[in-house]
C-alpha positions in Angstrom: -22.4 5.3 -85.7 -19.1 6.2 -86.8 -16.4 7.0 -84.3 -13.3 8.9 -85.1 -10.3 8.5 -82.7 -8.2 11.2 -81.4 -5.9 13.1 -83.7 -2.2 13.7 -83.0 -1.3 17.1 -82.1 2.0 16.8 -80.4 4.8 16.0 -82.9 6.6 14.0 -80.3 3.8 11.5 -79.9 3.4 10.9 -83.6 4.2 7.3 -83.2 1.6 6.8 -80.3 -0.9 8.7 -82.3 -0.4 6.4 -85.2 -0.7 3.3 -83.0 -3.9 4.9 -81.4 -5.5 5.6 -84.8 -4.8 2.1 -86.0 -6.3 0.7 -82.8 -9.3 2.9 -83.3 -9.7 1.9 -86.8 -9.7 -1.8 -85.8 -12.1 -1.5 -82.9 -14.0 1.7 -83.5 -14.6 2.0 -87.1 -17.7 3.0 -88.9 -20.5 0.8 -87.7 -23.8 1.1 -89.2 -26.8 -0.4 -87.3 -30.3 0.0 -88.5 -32.9 1.3 -86.3 -35.2 -0.9 -84.2 -37.8 -2.5 -86.7 -40.5 -5.0 -86.7 -41.0 -6.8 -90.1 -44.5 -8.0 -91.3 -44.5 -10.8 -93.7 -47.7 -11.9 -95.5 -49.0 -15.1 -94.2 -47.0 -15.1 -91.0 -47.7 -13.9 -87.6 -45.9 -10.8 -86.3 -42.6 -11.6 -84.8 -40.9 -9.3 -82.2 -37.2 -8.8 -82.3 -34.7 -7.5 -79.7 -34.1 -3.9 -80.2 -30.7 -2.9 -81.5 -28.7 0.3 -81.1 -28.2 2.6 -84.0 -24.8 3.7 -82.6 -22.2 2.0 -80.5 -18.7 2.7 -79.3 -16.3 1.6 -76.6 -13.7 4.1 -75.5 -11.5 7.1 -76.4 -8.0 7.8 -75.4 -6.5 11.2 -74.5 -2.8 11.9 -73.6 -2.0 13.3 -70.1 -0.1 16.4 -69.4 -1.2 18.1 -72.8 0.5 21.4 -72.9 -0.8 22.7 -76.4 -2.5 26.1 -76.7 -5.7 24.6 -78.3 -8.0 21.9 -76.7 -6.9 18.4 -77.3 -9.0 16.5 -79.9 -10.4 13.3 -78.4 -12.7 11.8 -80.9 -15.9 12.1 -83.0 -19.5 10.7 -82.5 -21.6 10.0 -85.5 -25.0 8.5 -85.7 -26.5 6.7 -88.7 -29.5 9.0 -88.6 -27.2 12.0 -89.1 -27.7 13.1 -92.9 -25.4 16.1 -92.4 -28.2 18.5 -92.6 -27.8 19.5 -88.8 -31.0 18.0 -87.7 -29.2 15.6 -85.2 -28.0 17.1 -82.0 -25.4 15.4 -79.8 -25.5 15.6 -76.1 -22.6 14.7 -73.7 -23.1 14.0 -69.9 -21.0 12.3 -67.1 -17.7 12.8 -65.4 -16.1 16.0 -66.7 -18.8 16.7 -69.3 -18.9 20.4 -69.9 -15.9 21.2 -67.8 -13.1 19.0 -69.0 -14.7 17.5 -72.1 -16.8 19.5 -74.6 -18.7 18.3 -77.7 -19.9 20.0 -80.9 -23.5 19.2 -80.8 -23.7 19.3 -84.5 -20.5 17.4 -85.7 -20.1 15.3 -82.5 -16.3 16.3 -82.1 -15.1 15.8 -78.5 -12.3 18.0 -77.1 -10.4 18.1 -73.8 -10.1 21.6 -72.5 -7.6 20.9 -69.6 -4.4 19.1 -68.9 -5.1 15.7 -67.3 -2.9 13.7 -65.0 -3.3 9.9 -65.2 -1.8 9.5 -61.7 -4.8 11.4 -60.3 -7.5 9.9 -62.4 -7.1 7.2 -65.0 -10.3 7.3 -66.8 -13.7 9.1 -67.0 -17.1 7.6 -67.7 -19.5 9.6 -69.8 -22.9 9.2 -71.5 -23.7 10.3 -75.1 -27.1 10.7 -76.9 -28.3 11.8 -80.3 -31.7 13.7 -80.4 -33.8 15.4 -83.0 -33.0 19.1 -82.9 -36.5 20.0 -84.0 -38.6 17.7 -81.6 -35.9 17.2 -78.9 -36.8 13.5 -79.1 -34.1 10.9 -78.9 -32.9 9.2 -82.0 -30.8 6.7 -80.3 -30.9 5.3 -76.8 -28.4 6.8 -74.4 -25.0 4.9 -74.4 -22.1 4.9 -72.0 -18.4 5.2 -73.1 -15.0 5.7 -71.3 -12.2 8.1 -72.0 -8.8 6.8 -70.8 -6.0 9.0 -69.9 -3.0 7.6 -71.7 0.2 7.6 -69.7 3.5 9.3 -70.4 6.7 9.0 -68.5 6.3 12.0 -66.2 7.1 10.3 -62.7 10.6 9.4 -61.6 11.1 6.2 -59.4 11.0 6.8 -55.6 12.4 4.9 -52.6 9.6 5.3 -50.0 11.6 3.7 -47.2 14.9 5.2 -47.6 17.4 6.1 -46.4 18.2 2.6 -45.0 20.3 1.5 -42.0 21.5 -2.2 -42.0 24.1 -4.4 -40.5 26.0 -7.5 -41.8 28.5 -9.6 -39.9 32.1 -9.0 -40.6 34.1 -11.8 -42.4 31.0 -12.8 -44.3 31.2 -14.8 -47.5 31.0 -12.9 -50.8 27.5 -12.5 -52.1 26.0 -12.5 -48.7 22.6 -10.7 -48.9 22.5 -7.4 -47.1 19.2 -5.7 -48.0 16.6 -5.5 -50.7 15.5 -2.1 -51.7 12.5 -1.3 -53.8 11.6 1.8 -55.8 8.1 2.6 -57.0 7.1 4.5 -60.2 3.7 6.2 -60.3 3.4 5.8 -64.2 1.2 3.1 -65.8 3.2 -0.3 -65.6 0.9 -1.7 -68.3 1.8 0.8 -70.9 5.3 1.1 -72.3 8.4 1.2 -70.2 7.5 4.2 -68.1 7.3 2.1 -64.9 9.9 -0.4 -65.7 12.7 0.2 -63.0 16.3 -0.9 -63.2 18.7 -0.6 -60.2 22.3 0.3 -60.1 25.0 1.2 -57.6 26.5 4.7 -57.7 28.6 4.5 -54.5 29.9 1.6 -52.6 32.0 -0.4 -55.1 33.9 -2.7 -54.8 32.5 -3.6 -51.6 28.9 -4.1 -52.4 26.7 -4.8 -55.5 23.1 -4.6 -56.3 21.0 -6.8 -58.5 19.6 -4.6 -61.4 16.1 -6.3 -61.4 15.4 -7.3 -57.8 17.3 -4.5 -56.0 19.0 -7.0 -53.6 22.3 -5.6 -52.2 25.1 -8.2 -51.6 28.7 -8.2 -50.3 31.2 -8.1 -53.2 34.4 -9.0 -51.3 35.6 -11.8 -49.2 36.3 -11.4 -45.4 35.5 -7.9 -44.9 37.1 -7.0 -41.4 35.3 -4.8 -39.0 38.5 -3.8 -37.3 39.8 -2.4 -40.5 36.6 -0.5 -41.6 33.2 -0.6 -39.8 30.9 1.7 -41.6 30.0 1.9 -45.4 27.7 4.3 -47.3 26.1 2.8 -50.4 24.1 4.9 -52.9 21.5 3.0 -55.0 19.9 4.4 -58.1 16.5 3.4 -59.7 16.0 4.3 -63.3 12.7 3.9 -65.4 12.3 3.3 -69.2 14.3 0.2 -68.4 17.4 2.2 -68.0 17.4 3.8 -71.4 18.6 7.2 -72.2 16.0 9.7 -71.3 14.5 7.7 -68.5 13.9 9.3 -65.1 15.8 8.1 -62.0 15.8 8.3 -58.2 18.4 7.4 -55.7 18.7 6.3 -51.8 21.4 5.9 -49.3 22.0 2.6 -47.6 24.1 2.8 -44.4 25.8 -0.5 -43.8 27.6 -1.4 -40.5 29.7 -4.5 -40.1 28.9 -6.2 -36.8 31.6 -7.8 -34.7 32.4 -11.5 -34.5 35.2 -13.1 -32.3 38.0 -13.3 -34.9 40.7 -11.6 -32.9 42.4 -13.4 -29.9 43.3 -11.4 -26.8 46.9 -10.2 -26.5 49.0 -8.9 -23.5 50.9 -5.7 -24.6 53.9 -7.1 -22.7 55.2 -10.5 -21.9 56.8 -9.3 -18.5 55.3 -7.1 -15.8 56.6 -6.0 -12.5 54.4 -4.9 -9.4 55.4 -3.4 -6.2 53.3 -4.2 -3.2 54.1 -2.9 0.5 54.0 -5.7 3.1 51.5 -3.6 5.0 48.8 -4.3 2.5 45.6 -5.6 3.9 44.4 -9.1 3.2 41.5 -8.9 0.6 42.5 -5.5 -0.8 43.3 -5.0 -4.6 47.0 -4.5 -5.0 47.2 -4.2 -8.9 45.5 -4.4 -12.3 46.6 -6.1 -15.6 44.8 -6.2 -19.0 45.0 -8.1 -22.2 43.8 -6.2 -25.4 41.2 -7.6 -27.7 40.2 -5.8 -30.9 36.6 -7.2 -30.6 33.7 -5.6 -28.9 30.8 -6.6 -26.7 30.7 -10.3 -25.6 33.3 -11.2 -28.2 35.8 -9.2 -26.0 34.7 -10.8 -22.7 37.8 -12.3 -20.8 38.6 -14.3 -17.8 42.0 -14.1 -16.0 43.6 -16.9 -14.0 46.9 -17.5 -12.2 48.1 -20.8 -13.9 51.3 -21.3 -11.9 54.0 -19.5 -9.9 55.1 -19.4 -6.4 52.5 -16.7 -5.6 49.4 -18.6 -6.5 48.5 -19.2 -2.9 49.3 -15.6 -1.8 47.5 -13.7 -4.6 44.2 -14.2 -6.4 42.8 -12.5 -9.6 39.4 -11.6 -10.7 37.9 -10.1 -13.8 36.2 -6.5 -13.9 33.4 -7.1 -16.4 33.1 -3.4 -17.1 36.8 -2.6 -17.8 37.8 -6.2 -18.7 40.8 -5.9 -16.4 42.3 -8.4 -14.2 42.2 -7.3 -10.5 45.0 -8.8 -8.4 44.1 -9.1 -4.7 46.0 -10.3 -1.6 44.9 -13.6 0.0 47.5 -13.8 2.7 49.5 -11.2 4.6 53.0 -10.3 3.2 56.1 -10.2 5.3 59.2 -8.6 3.8 61.3 -10.2 6.4 60.3 -13.8 5.2 59.8 -13.4 1.4 60.7 -10.4 -0.7 59.1 -11.3 -4.2 56.7 -13.7 -6.0 56.3 -14.7 -9.5 52.9 -15.1 -11.1 52.0 -16.6 -14.7 48.6 -14.9 -15.7 46.5 -16.2 -18.6 43.8 -14.1 -20.2 41.3 -16.0 -22.4 38.0 -15.2 -24.3 34.9 -16.7 -22.7 32.7 -16.7 -26.0 34.4 -18.6 -28.9 33.3 -18.7 -32.4 34.6 -22.1 -33.9 34.3 -20.8 -37.5 37.3 -18.7 -36.6 39.3 -21.2 -34.5 42.0 -21.3 -37.1 42.8 -17.7 -36.1 43.6 -18.7 -32.5 44.4 -19.7 -29.9 42.1 -17.2 -28.3 44.1 -16.7 -25.1 47.5 -15.2 -24.1 49.9 -15.6 -21.2 52.1 -13.0 -19.4 54.5 -13.2 -16.4 54.0 -10.9 -13.4 56.8 -10.4 -10.7 55.5 -9.0 -7.3 58.0 -7.1 -5.4 57.3 -7.0 -1.5 58.2 -3.6 -0.1 59.5 -3.2 3.5 57.7 -0.8 5.7 57.8 0.1 9.4 55.1 -2.0 10.9 53.3 -1.4 14.2 53.8 -3.9 17.1 52.3 -7.3 16.6 50.3 -9.0 19.5 50.9 -12.6 20.1 47.2 -13.3 20.1 44.3 -11.7 18.1 42.4 -11.4 21.3 42.6 -12.1 25.1 40.3 -13.4 27.7 41.2 -12.9 31.3 39.6 -13.6 34.6 39.5 -12.0 38.2 37.4 -12.7 41.2 34.8 -10.2 42.4 35.4 -8.2 45.6 39.3 -8.4 44.7 41.3 -5.6 46.0 42.3 -2.6 43.8 45.7 -3.4 42.1 45.0 -7.2 41.8 46.7 -8.5 38.6 44.2 -9.7 35.9 46.5 -10.9 33.1 49.4 -9.8 30.7 49.3 -9.0 27.0 52.5 -9.3 24.9 53.4 -7.6 21.6 56.7 -7.1 19.7 58.1 -5.2 16.7 58.0 -7.4 13.6 60.7 -5.3 11.8 64.3 -6.2 11.9 65.1 -3.2 14.2 62.9 -5.0 17.0 62.1 -1.8 18.8 60.7 -1.7 22.4 57.1 -1.7 22.7 54.9 0.5 25.1 51.5 -0.6 26.2 48.4 1.6 27.1 44.6 1.3 27.4 42.4 3.4 25.2 40.0 5.1 27.6 37.2 5.3 25.1 34.5 3.9 27.4 33.8 3.9 31.0 34.9 0.2 31.3 38.4 1.1 30.1 38.8 3.2 33.3 38.2 0.2 35.7 41.6 -1.2 34.7 45.3 -0.1 34.5 48.3 -1.6 32.5 51.9 -1.6 33.0 53.4 0.3 30.1 56.6 -1.9 29.9 55.3 -5.4 30.8 51.7 -5.2 29.6 50.3 -6.5 33.0 46.6 -5.5 33.5 45.4 -4.7 37.0 42.1 -3.8 38.6 41.3 -0.1 39.4 38.2 -0.8 41.3 36.3 -3.5 43.3 33.9 -5.6 41.0 30.7 -7.1 41.9 29.8 -10.0 39.6 26.0 -9.6 40.3 26.3 -6.1 38.8 28.5 -6.6 35.8 29.9 -10.0 35.0 31.9 -9.1 32.0 34.1 -6.1 30.9 35.5 -5.4 27.4 38.6 -3.2 27.1 41.0 -2.3 24.3 44.8 -2.5 24.8 47.1 -0.5 22.3 50.8 -1.1 21.7 53.2 1.3 20.0 56.9 1.4 19.3 59.0 3.7 21.6 60.9 5.0 18.6 57.8 5.6 16.5 54.7 6.3 18.6 52.6 6.9 15.6 52.5 3.2 14.7 49.9 1.7 17.0 48.2 -1.7 17.0 45.1 -2.7 19.0 43.8 -5.9 20.6 40.5 -6.7 22.3 40.7 -7.9 25.9 37.6 -9.4 27.6 37.7 -9.7 31.5 35.3 -12.3 33.1 34.4 -11.4 36.7 34.5 -14.7 38.8 31.9 -15.2 41.4 32.4 -15.6 45.2 29.7 -16.6 47.6 28.8 -13.1 48.9 25.0 -13.2 48.6 22.7 -15.2 51.0 19.7 -17.1 49.6 16.3 -15.6 49.9 12.7 -16.7 49.1 11.8 -16.7 45.4 8.8 -14.6 45.9 6.4 -13.5 48.7 4.2 -16.4 49.5 0.6 -16.1 50.3 0.1 -19.2 52.5 -3.6 -20.2 53.5 -4.8 -22.9 55.8 -8.4 -23.9 55.9 -10.3 -23.7 59.3 -12.4 -26.3 60.9 -13.8 -28.9 58.5 -17.4 -28.5 57.4 -20.0 -31.2 57.1 -19.0 -33.5 54.3 -15.2 -32.4 54.5 -13.7 -35.4 56.1 -10.0 -35.1 55.0 -7.9 -34.5 58.1 -5.6 -31.3 58.1 -2.9 -32.6 60.2 0.5 -33.3 58.5 -0.9 -32.0 55.2 1.3 -29.9 52.8 -0.3 -26.4 52.4 2.6 -24.6 50.5 5.8 -25.5 48.8 8.5 -22.7 48.8 11.7 -22.3 46.8 14.6 -19.9 47.1 16.9 -17.9 44.8 20.5 -16.8 45.1 22.3 -14.0 43.1 25.4 -16.0 43.1 26.1 -18.4 40.2 25.3 -22.1 40.4 28.8 -23.0 42.0 28.0 -20.8 45.1 24.2 -21.0 45.5 22.6 -23.7 43.6 22.1 -26.0 46.7 19.6 -24.7 49.2 18.7 -26.2 52.7 15.5 -25.1 54.4 14.9 -25.4 58.3 13.1 -23.7 61.1 14.9 -21.4 63.5 16.4 -23.6 66.2 16.7 -20.8 68.5 12.9 -20.7 68.9 10.6 -23.1 70.7 8.9 -25.9 68.8 6.1 -24.5 66.8 2.8 -26.3 67.7 0.9 -25.3 64.7 3.1 -25.7 61.6 6.3 -27.4 60.7 8.7 -27.5 57.7 10.2 -30.3 55.7 13.3 -30.0 53.4 12.6 -31.8 50.2 16.4 -32.0 49.3 15.5 -30.5 45.8 16.0 -26.9 46.6 12.4 -26.8 47.8 10.6 -27.0 51.1 7.1 -28.0 52.2 5.0 -26.3 54.8 2.9 -28.9 56.9 0.2 -28.4 59.5 0.5 -29.9 62.9 -3.1 -29.6 64.0 -6.5 -30.9 62.8 -8.5 -27.7 63.4 -8.0 -24.0 63.0 -10.4 -21.4 63.9 -10.3 -17.6 62.8 -12.2 -16.7 65.9 -9.3 -18.0 67.9 -6.4 -16.8 65.7 -6.6 -15.8 62.0 -2.8 -15.3 61.3 0.3 -17.2 62.1 3.9 -16.5 61.5 6.5 -19.1 60.6 10.3 -18.2 60.6 12.2 -20.1 57.9 16.1 -20.4 57.7 17.6 -20.8 54.2 21.3 -21.7 53.7 23.2 -22.1 50.4 26.0 -24.6 49.4 28.7 -22.0 48.9 32.1 -21.7 50.6 31.7 -20.5 53.1 27.8 -21.1 53.3 25.5 -18.2 53.7 22.1 -18.1 55.1 19.1 -15.8 55.6 15.9 -16.0 57.7 12.5 -15.1 56.2 9.1 -15.1 58.0 6.0 -16.7 56.3 2.6 -15.4 57.0 0.0 -18.1 57.2 -3.7 -17.0 57.2 -6.7 -19.0 58.3 -9.5 -18.9 55.8 -13.0 -20.3 55.2 -12.9 -22.9 52.3 -15.6 -24.7 50.2 -16.3 -28.3 50.3 -13.7 -28.9 47.5 -11.0 -27.1 49.5 -11.2 -23.9 47.5 -10.7 -20.7 49.6 -14.0 -18.8 50.0 -12.8 -15.9 52.2 -10.2 -14.8 54.7 -12.2 -12.0 56.2 -14.4 -11.9 59.2 -18.1 -13.0 58.5 -21.4 -11.9 59.8 -22.7 -13.1 63.1 -25.3 -15.5 61.5 -22.5 -17.0 59.5 -20.3 -17.6 62.5 -23.4 -19.2 64.2 -23.5 -21.9 61.6 -25.9 -20.6 58.9 -25.0 -21.7 55.5 -25.0 -19.3 52.4 -28.3 -20.8 51.2 -30.0 -20.1 54.5 -28.8 -16.5 54.6 -30.2 -16.1 51.0 -33.6 -17.5 52.1 -33.9 -15.3 55.1 -33.1 -12.1 53.0 -35.6 -13.2 50.4 -38.3 -13.5 53.1 -37.5 -10.0 54.4 -37.8 -8.5 51.0 -41.2 -10.2 50.5 -42.4 -8.9 53.9 -41.3 -5.4 53.0 -43.1 -5.6 49.7 -46.4 -6.6 51.4 -46.2 -3.8 54.0 -45.6 -1.2 51.1 -48.5 -2.5 49.2 -50.8 -2.4 52.2 -49.9 1.3 53.0 -50.4 2.2 49.4 -53.9 0.6 49.2 -55.0 2.4 52.4 -53.9 5.7 51.3 -55.9 5.3 48.0 -59.1 4.6 50.0 -61.5 7.7 50.0 -62.9 8.7 53.4 -65.5 11.5 54.0 -64.3 14.9 55.2 -67.0 15.1 57.8 -67.0 12.3 60.4 -70.7 12.4 61.4 -73.6 14.5 60.7 -74.3 14.7 64.6 -70.9 16.0 65.3 -71.2 19.3 67.1 -68.0 20.5 65.9 -69.4 21.8 62.6 -66.8 24.3 62.0 -64.1 21.7 62.3 -63.3 20.0 58.8 -61.2 16.9 58.5 -59.0 16.9 55.4 -57.6 13.5 54.5 -55.9 14.8 51.3 -52.3 15.0 51.0 -51.7 17.4 48.3 -48.6 19.2 47.0 -48.3 21.6 50.1 -49.1 25.2 50.5 -47.2 26.0 47.3 -49.5 23.8 45.2 -52.0 26.2 43.8 -52.8 24.3 40.5 -55.5 21.9 41.7 -58.4 24.2 42.8 -59.1 27.6 44.5 -59.6 27.0 48.2 -61.3 30.4 48.7 -64.5 29.0 47.0 -64.8 26.6 49.7 -64.7 29.1 52.5 -66.8 31.9 51.2 -69.1 31.9 48.2 -68.7 35.7 48.0 -65.0 35.4 47.4 -65.7 33.7 43.9 -66.3 36.6 41.7 -66.4 34.3 38.7 -66.5 30.7 38.0 -62.9 29.2 37.9 -62.4 26.0 35.9 -60.3 23.2 36.6 -56.8 24.0 35.7 -55.6 20.4 35.0 -58.4 19.6 32.5 -59.7 21.6 29.5 -63.5 21.9 29.6 -65.4 21.1 26.3 -68.7 22.7 27.2 -69.8 25.9 28.9 -71.3 25.8 32.4 -74.9 26.9 33.0 -74.1 30.2 34.5 -70.9 32.2 33.8 -71.3 35.2 35.9 -73.3 36.4 39.0 -74.0 40.1 39.7 -71.6 41.3 42.5 -74.6 42.7 44.2 -76.2 39.4 44.6 -73.3 37.6 46.0 -74.1 38.9 49.6 -77.6 37.8 49.5 -77.3 34.4 47.8 -78.6 31.4 49.6 -76.1 28.7 50.5 -78.5 26.0 49.4 -79.0 27.6 46.1 -75.2 28.0 45.8 -74.7 24.4 46.4 -77.5 23.3 44.1 -76.0 25.6 41.4 -72.5 23.9 41.9 -73.9 20.5 41.9 -75.7 21.1 38.5 -72.5 22.3 37.0 -70.6 19.3 38.1 -73.2 17.0 36.8 -73.1 18.5 33.4 -69.2 19.1 33.3 -67.7 16.5 30.9 -64.3 16.9 32.3 -65.0 15.4 35.7 -64.1 11.8 36.4 -66.4 9.1 35.1 -67.6 8.2 38.6 -69.6 9.9 41.3 -67.7 12.1 43.7 -68.7 14.1 46.7 -67.9 17.7 46.7 -67.9 19.2 50.2 -68.0 23.0 50.8 -67.4 24.1 54.4 -69.0 27.5 54.8 -68.0 29.2 58.1 -70.4 32.1 57.9 -70.4 35.6 56.7 -67.1 37.3 57.4 -66.9 36.3 61.0 -64.7 38.6 63.0 -63.2 35.7 64.9 -61.7 34.5 61.5 -61.0 31.1 60.3 -59.0 28.5 62.6 -57.9 26.7 59.5 -54.1 26.3 59.0 -54.3 27.3 55.3 -53.5 30.9 56.3 -51.0 29.9 59.0 -48.1 31.1 56.6 -49.3 34.7 56.9 -49.5 34.6 60.7 -46.5 35.5 63.0 -45.4 33.3 65.7 -42.9 33.4 68.4 -42.4 29.6 68.5 -38.6 28.7 68.5 -38.0 25.7 66.3 -34.2 25.4 67.0 -34.8 22.3 69.2 -35.7 20.4 65.9 -32.0 20.2 65.0 -31.3 18.2 68.2 -33.7 15.4 67.2 -31.4 13.7 64.9 -31.0 13.2 61.1 -34.6 12.1 60.7 -35.7 15.7 61.5 -32.9 17.4 59.6 -35.1 18.5 56.7 -37.9 19.9 59.0 -35.4 21.8 60.9 -34.0 23.3 57.8 -37.5 24.2 56.6 -38.4 25.9 59.9 -35.0 27.5 60.0 -35.5 29.1 56.7 -38.9 30.6 57.8 -37.6 32.3 61.0 -35.1 34.4 59.0 -37.7 35.5 56.5 -40.1 36.5 59.3 -37.3 38.4 61.1 -36.4 40.2 57.8 
């Protein structure tokens, strides 16, 4: 197949087209390949060879951004089978076939119908085939080829990361690298110089330079000073076509800031300063500020101030304010104009962060002299002491002197001073002060046990200038006098065990049963030593005695072996307590001693009166045994009564008993109000039962033999037949108990005019009986009296 490359259409690209044609002639010239054949040689066997193509090609080229009015010629396809008679048909398929690329099916010419952009798509892959136009059978196998879009310089370089912001230290060496910028060109870097970029500086000279190939920006001057100029704006240009005329270019801005280094020493604006400080300035307060200027910034301008010499080094101190970098002058000691009127200070300000590369620019410190002038002011009176502590005895008379405070005018005028007490609290009203002498006196009688200490505030002012006032705290301690007698420390519960029990052999005579102590509201000087004794005015106590232990305690001892609660259960022992104060005070207290029953180990069991059996000598175990026996006997009696009541007895005592109409009922039911068990009328008269009534507490499961009797036959029914009928019903009733029971029916005759003597209907009869006497029988008959008491009003009503 023969392949003809693209023809040049644009006159500007004549050179490129010429190169392309030469390239196509060299690589895509006319290639003739025979069809696939199998040769047969006589005398030899048939040999199969690898099939070969009849037409082969590699690639075509087409220029991008074609702006001509006609389609751009790409190339020509030609098959060896094509004799020029139009019998061969060329077919083109693949990317862009039919839309971007079209082919003349007769001649094989390929044209591009659209303007292509290499930056969007660099090449297209297509497939070509030659077929017989008459039979539509392929003459050649389908083959693949590529159409490449040939680049032209249609894209300018771009800085994708700009604009740039960068810093570089001041005073840097010339040629110090600042930043490397990079521009990108979308054109093909493998074809021509369309993507070959060269860098240049448009703005920023002579301070900075740029490498034309690498784009590295560097400093172009020595010792660029931040304090002279801090910010620079540098414009960098990137141009393709290796910087030749006609190339496209792009630019970006690089903002460069010089960072600070410590290359400037601090300097005081003046070598001499003067400061006025009044003598009334408070110790610790700031009295002035001073500052040394430093052209650097940040930590390079940090400074420390010190007082290096001068007569005021011990009176003043200086510190550094880190925010303002000022030296704060403070007062260490109070000033006194009358003693010293001025001070001289030498103050040094030095950088704290040094850069030794610039030490030749130093020294990085400066010194100035400060003269402090002390100003005279009218000061308030000054007390001789910062505080006072005074003492006065309690119970002292009103007007007793407590102490004296003294103040004077520190000024040269030495004005007279007036004293007074600030009555801000209630305690200040308990004292008075002499306005001229400062003597403090009592204004009330004090009790140390109530308040042992008072705090007051005394003020002093000049008579000539009352507005100048000074204050001093005064503490008054109330001294103790022995005015409180001692007393027992608490209410003691003294117990002594009565007669010894068996096994308790320890004698009670001269035994300590209680140790007592005392307290005194006075302090230790007037009440710490106590003496205990019995009242000498009373006769000798035969039961108990007291022993003083000489350690502010006393012991209560017994004087008998035996004590009995039946004889006396409480004893009273008067005790006299005296202190060691001057003069000594004493008080009398009475101890209550109880006689109690104790266990074998001496522990108190009870102090109350016991039962008779206990006093008779029975122990606790014996009492428990007796109570247990009583409980068992009561249980036996209750069980016996319960069993006897559960025993069934016949209602009729004897068959020969002549009292046939007297029926004995030994059934304690629910009373006359209980109508749920059975109907009693069926027992008295068969004719009263108009129909059979079932048990109300059990639900029957089967029907009885006979449900109804005619009312006409009730009067003539035989009693024997009635009883037999009831007996048969009872035998067949499944709801009856599973044991034999006797059902007795007491029939008293047919409607006797005398009536029944049973008490069942007694509630319907009237009686004139008076039951009020039941209320006099005691609480046992209270319920019965209430019942009959309720019946009488109902009958009356």
